[in-house]
Steps between C-alpha positions, in 0.01 A plus 500: 500500500742514213864401467755700303868574477616761752602841367679806636178653637452199731809536716342675799220245538726212401763601756236485776405146395866396468574643844209304651632188324846551654351558846307172458841333457627661823697789345500854633262738325680728253254664263754723323744211466221282359412763241862548398560124477198452272592798282859376464393148400252636245721773351789255459278234345589261783147396587148490364218601729128443453235659718135434576286812501154534651312830464823692433683352799786251476414201716772251408815438301736234374867566421700272274871491429655349186754224554629226273512123496825373350373145469183609323683781314204728563386784720317428822303751702549513875168591656657673796222713648124455516276704728133588521366749754306331781176670390515323163617154596276215396353698211714359218771769485782251557372275223482797262862585580613140462324481164684810381831354619430187297417714196835677536679166501313388189544828311873515577542137393639414842533149638265593785468662839665410828428623851581436861281553804523423867359167614282696743338709222173306502326736256781482244539126546131462413505753214794366301370144446156649423655687205690193375841551664677181604689462827861393440579227750813377319736794550650677797494876524820652641597859563797701616469847649771760497557608858 
């Protein structure tokens, strides 16, 4: 397995992975919408995507969005999406992707990475501490949805 930055030739395979990721989070399948969303983010420079490839097949991805910390006066990267196909789970793909995300933060001289996951995501909640992420127990996370 090798990890690399996604490119324009990856969008068909990547869209299938992204669609499976969305379905995992209880969204309706929309393969064409997934492909368009990923292409738009990439073409506009709004996200950075890394993929794990095994024998010419994409088996996982991580998508990161740049944001900024006013108090630190530096960029942060929001690790928004991480997914590995069920056939490749437990084989180190997630750790490869997390390592590449950390490299992006270092190379861009960012303050770090932040992420959010559901409390019920047992795999993620085991992975993140294993790759040196710290659980923030001091802050509340709030959201507001447009109806």
